[in-house]
C-alpha positions in Angstrom: 22.0 62.3 -82.6 20.0 65.5 -82.8 20.0 65.7 -86.6 16.2 66.3 -86.5 17.1 69.7 -84.9 20.3 70.5 -86.8 19.0 69.9 -90.3 15.8 72.1 -90.0 17.9 74.9 -88.5 20.6 74.7 -91.2 17.9 74.6 -93.9 16.3 77.9 -92.6 19.7 79.5 -92.3 20.7 78.3 -95.8 17.5 79.7 -97.3 17.9 83.2 -95.8 21.6 83.3 -96.7 20.6 82.6 -100.3 18.1 85.5 -100.2 20.4 88.1 -98.7 23.5 86.7 -100.4 21.8 87.3 -103.7 21.4 91.0 -102.8 24.6 91.7 -100.8 27.0 89.0 -102.0 27.5 85.4 -100.7 30.7 86.3 -98.7 29.2 89.4 -97.2 29.2 89.3 -93.4 26.0 91.3 -93.2 24.2 88.7 -95.4 25.2 85.9 -93.0 24.2 88.1 -90.0 20.8 88.9 -91.6 20.3 85.1 -92.2 20.7 84.5 -88.5 18.3 87.4 -87.7 15.6 86.1 -90.0 16.1 82.5 -88.7 14.9 84.0 -85.4 12.0 85.8 -87.0 11.0 82.6 -88.9 10.9 80.7 -85.7 9.0 83.4 -83.7 6.5 83.7 -86.5 5.8 80.0 -86.3 5.4 80.3 -82.5 3.2 83.4 -82.7 -0.1 81.6 -81.9 1.4 79.6 -79.0 2.8 82.9 -77.7 -0.7 84.5 -77.8 -2.0 81.4 -75.9 0.8 81.8 -73.4 -0.2 85.4 -72.8 -3.8 84.5 -72.3 -2.8 81.6 -70.0 -0.7 83.9 -67.9 -3.5 86.5 -67.6 -6.0 83.7 -66.7 -3.6 82.4 -64.1 -3.5 85.9 -62.5 -7.3 86.0 -62.5 -7.4 82.6 -60.8 -4.9 83.5 -58.1 -7.6 84.3 -55.4 -9.2 80.9 -55.9 -5.8 79.1 -56.0 -4.9 80.8 -52.7 -8.2 79.8 -51.2 -7.6 76.1 -52.2 -4.0 76.3 -50.8 -5.4 77.6 -47.5 -8.2 75.2 -47.4 -6.2 72.0 -48.2 -2.8 73.0 -46.7 -2.7 69.8 -44.8 -3.8 67.5 -47.6 -1.6 67.9 -50.7 -3.3 65.2 -52.6 -6.7 66.8 -52.2 -5.2 70.2 -53.1 -3.7 68.8 -56.3 -7.0 67.2 -57.2 -8.9 70.5 -56.6 -6.3 72.4 -58.6 -6.7 70.1 -61.6 -10.5 70.5 -61.3 -10.2 74.3 -61.2 -7.9 74.3 -64.2 -10.3 72.0 -66.1 -13.4 74.0 -65.3 -11.7 77.2 -66.7 -10.0 75.5 -69.6 -6.6 76.4 -68.1 -3.5 74.6 -69.3 -0.3 75.7 -67.5 1.9 73.9 -70.1 0.8 76.4 -72.7 2.7 79.1 -70.7 6.0 77.2 -71.2 5.6 76.1 -74.8 7.1 79.1 -76.6 10.1 79.2 -74.3 10.7 75.4 -74.5 10.4 75.5 -78.3 13.2 78.0 -78.5 15.7 76.0 -76.5 16.3 73.3 -79.2 16.6 76.0 -81.9 19.2 77.8 -79.8 21.2 74.7 -79.3 20.8 73.7 -82.9 22.0 77.1 -84.2 25.0 77.0 -81.8 26.0 73.5 -83.0 25.6 74.4 -86.7 27.6 77.6 -86.4 30.3 75.9 -84.5 30.4 73.2 -87.2 31.6 75.8 -89.7 35.0 75.5 -87.8 35.7 72.0 -86.7 39.4 72.4 -86.0 39.0 72.5 -82.2 39.8 69.5 -80.0 37.4 70.2 -77.1 34.1 68.6 -76.2 32.1 67.8 -79.4 34.9 69.0 -81.7 36.3 66.9 -84.5 39.9 68.2 -84.5 40.0 68.6 -88.3 42.8 70.3 -90.2 42.1 73.8 -91.6 42.1 72.3 -95.1 39.7 69.4 -94.3 37.4 71.7 -92.5 37.1 74.1 -95.4 36.4 71.3 -97.8 33.9 69.3 -95.7 30.1 70.0 -95.9 28.2 71.2 -92.9 24.8 69.6 -92.9 22.9 71.3 -95.8 25.8 73.7 -96.5 28.3 72.4 -99.1 32.1 73.1 -99.1 31.7 76.4 -101.0 29.2 77.6 -98.4 31.6 76.7 -95.6 34.4 78.7 -97.3 32.0 81.6 -97.9 31.2 81.6 -94.1 34.9 81.6 -93.2 35.5 84.6 -95.5 32.5 86.6 -94.1 33.4 89.5 -91.7 31.5 92.1 -89.7 34.0 94.9 -88.9 36.8 92.5 -89.4 35.3 89.7 -87.1 33.9 86.4 -88.4 30.5 85.8 -86.8 31.3 82.2 -85.8 34.0 83.2 -83.3 33.9 84.3 -79.7 36.2 86.5 -77.7 37.6 83.4 -75.9 38.0 81.4 -79.1 41.5 79.7 -79.0 44.2 80.8 -81.4 44.4 77.3 -82.9 40.8 77.6 -84.1 41.4 81.1 -85.4 44.1 79.7 -87.7 41.3 78.1 -89.7 40.6 81.6 -91.2 44.2 82.1 -92.4 43.5 81.3 -96.1 40.0 82.9 -95.9 40.4 86.5 -95.1 43.3 86.2 -92.6 43.4 85.4 -88.9 41.0 87.7 -87.1 42.2 89.9 -84.3 40.8 89.6 -80.8 40.4 93.4 -80.7 38.1 93.3 -83.7 36.1 90.4 -82.2 35.7 92.2 -78.9 34.7 95.4 -80.7 31.7 93.6 -82.2 30.9 91.2 -79.4 30.9 93.6 -76.4 28.3 96.0 -77.7 26.1 93.0 -78.7 26.6 91.6 -75.1 25.5 94.9 -73.6 22.5 95.3 -75.9 21.5 91.6 -75.3 21.6 92.2 -71.5 19.6 95.4 -71.7 17.0 93.9 -74.0 16.6 90.9 -71.7 16.1 93.3 -68.7 13.6 95.5 -70.4 11.6 92.5 -71.7 11.4 91.2 -68.1 10.4 94.6 -66.8 7.6 94.8 -69.3 6.3 91.4 -68.3 6.6 92.2 -64.5 4.7 95.5 -65.0 1.7 93.6 -66.5 1.4 91.2 -63.5 -1.4 91.7 -61.1 -0.7 92.7 -57.5 -1.7 89.2 -56.2 0.6 87.5 -58.6 3.5 89.8 -57.8 3.0 89.2 -54.1 3.5 85.4 -54.5 6.9 84.5 -53.1 7.8 82.2 -56.0 6.7 84.8 -58.5 8.7 87.5 -56.7 11.8 85.3 -56.8 11.4 84.6 -60.6 10.8 88.3 -61.2 14.1 89.2 -59.6 15.9 86.5 -61.6 14.4 87.7 -64.8 15.1 91.3 -64.1 18.7 91.0 -62.9 20.2 87.5 -63.0 19.4 86.5 -66.6 20.6 89.9 -68.1 23.8 89.7 -66.0 24.2 86.1 -67.2 24.1 87.2 -70.8 26.8 89.8 -70.2 29.0 87.4 -68.1 28.6 84.5 -70.5 28.9 86.7 -73.6 32.7 86.3 -74.1 32.1 82.5 -74.5 29.4 82.9 -77.1 30.0 83.2 -80.9 29.0 86.6 -82.4 26.2 84.9 -84.3 24.7 83.6 -81.1 24.8 87.1 -79.6 23.1 88.4 -82.8 20.5 85.6 -82.3 19.9 86.7 -78.7 19.5 90.4 -79.6 17.1 89.9 -82.5 15.1 87.4 -80.4 14.7 89.9 -77.6 13.8 92.7 -80.0 11.1 90.5 -81.6 9.8 89.6 -78.1 9.6 93.2 -77.0 7.6 94.3 -80.0 5.4 91.2 -80.0 4.5 91.7 -76.3 3.3 95.2 -76.9 1.3 94.1 -79.9 -0.3 91.1 -78.3 -1.0 92.7 -74.9 -2.4 95.8 -76.6 -4.8 93.6 -78.7 -5.9 91.6 -75.8 -6.6 94.7 -73.7 -8.7 96.1 -76.5 -10.7 92.9 -76.7 -11.4 92.9 -73.0 -12.3 96.6 -73.1 -14.7 95.9 -76.0 -16.3 93.1 -74.0 -16.8 95.3 -71.0 -18.4 98.0 -73.2 -20.8 95.5 -74.8 -21.8 94.3 -71.3 -22.5 97.9 -70.3 -24.5 98.5 -73.5 -26.6 95.4 -72.9 -27.5 96.5 -69.3 -28.3 99.9 -70.5 -30.6 98.6 -73.3 -32.5 96.4 -70.8 -33.0 99.2 -68.2 -36.1 101.4 -68.5 -35.6 104.8 -70.0 -35.7 107.9 -67.7 -39.3 109.2 -67.4 -40.9 106.2 -69.0 -44.1 104.9 -67.3 -44.3 101.3 -66.4 -46.2 99.1 -68.8 -49.5 97.9 -67.1 -49.3 94.7 -69.1 -46.0 93.9 -67.4 -47.6 94.5 -64.0 -50.5 92.1 -64.9 -47.9 89.5 -66.0 -45.9 90.0 -62.8 -49.0 89.8 -60.5 -50.5 86.5 -59.3 -53.7 85.3 -60.9 -55.2 84.4 -57.5 -54.6 87.9 -56.1 -57.9 89.5 -54.9 -59.1 92.7 -56.5 -61.1 95.6 -55.0 -62.9 96.4 -58.3 -66.7 96.0 -58.1 -68.1 93.2 -60.2 -71.8 94.2 -60.7 -72.3 97.0 -58.2 -72.4 97.4 -54.4 -72.9 94.1 -52.6 -75.4 95.6 -50.1 -77.6 97.2 -52.7 -81.2 95.8 -52.9 -81.6 93.2 -55.5 -84.8 92.7 -57.4 -86.1 89.6 -58.9 -84.8 90.8 -62.3 -81.4 91.4 -60.7 -81.4 87.9 -59.2 -82.3 86.3 -62.5 -79.6 88.4 -64.2 -77.1 87.4 -61.6 -78.1 83.8 -61.9 -77.7 84.0 -65.7 -74.3 85.7 -65.4 -73.2 83.1 -62.8 -71.9 85.3 -59.9 -68.9 83.4 -58.6 -68.0 85.3 -55.5 -69.1 84.0 -52.1 -69.9 87.5 -51.0 -72.0 88.2 -54.0 -73.8 84.8 -53.6 -74.6 85.6 -50.0 -75.8 89.1 -50.9 -78.0 87.7 -53.6 -79.5 85.1 -51.2 -80.1 87.7 -48.5 -81.7 90.0 -51.1 -84.0 87.2 -52.2 -85.1 86.5 -48.6 -85.5 90.3 -48.0 -87.8 90.5 -51.0 -90.0 87.6 -49.9 -90.2 89.1 -46.3 -91.3 92.5 -47.8 -94.0 90.8 -49.9 -95.3 88.9 -46.8 -95.4 92.1 -44.7 -97.2 93.9 -47.5 -99.8 91.1 -47.6 -100.4 91.2 -43.9 -100.9 94.9 -43.9 -103.4 94.6 -46.7 -105.5 92.1 -44.8 -105.5 94.2 -41.6 -106.8 97.2 -43.5 -109.6 95.2 -45.0 -110.7 94.0 -41.6 -110.8 97.5 -40.2 -113.0 98.7 -43.1 -115.5 96.0 -42.4 
């Protein structure tokens, strides 16, 4: 039913087993364990870009928290309007909350697919999803892309005496399938490998969650839902790995540890790169402001003042000289030729013209009076 998941997972596992089996031997337990580890790395490498998008989405969501709280406060009595405004806010900022869940959601089918493929190397169980095969039929039946020889090689593979497909709680009836392929494994050997992996997986889950929580903003951490999720990620999930570890095959515990190790390193790499990008943007903004600002001690450019001033603004500079200075006929004609446009200058010119005519009249009258006295 889920063959579209099982076959890709088994193909990747088969490829890496061929690579490490060539170097270490096909029946080597370390070769099978490394195949599981590099199955994880292959998946996480494919999901690298979505993970970066998830980180950016998370940081963007933290930046939008004040606006989101404002909308929640403003439309607390109108959920439909709140949802509409939330969608509008997300659209305006190019924010897609689904991108924050994509890397996690993509790992779920791979985890389930790997669990099923690993369990299918031993189909002698009679529980849910088991086929109840005999040990002989199981060893001579292909497992998806793995042929019968690969199945027998997997049954012979050991890590410190423990097959990687078994769990601490695996029933003895299923352990009998290993009788002709390296002997029936002891529970002590299985526990000696599984328990350290359980502890490492729990600690890795806790420290990954702690690194994520430490990068949250104060506003995001103060959110009640975020605070609850942080507590679950810090304590409930790691404890769940330890409590559920005895029921998980060793290969699944290897998957969990390697997945958390990759996540821890990838977080530091991606967050460090994003922080450098943001710091570079801030530095560029500061440099742009500094380049546009006037240098210390520089005199303002008069051309800029002229551009900034209004064209209709009056000026106190004299045009042709003092307005009240006497104007001769030559000055009048010169002013007329130059076309004095100021009202004050026009009035001064007119008054000067009248004053000149009055002076000539007074001079004429005085001349005539002097002539009469001489007679």
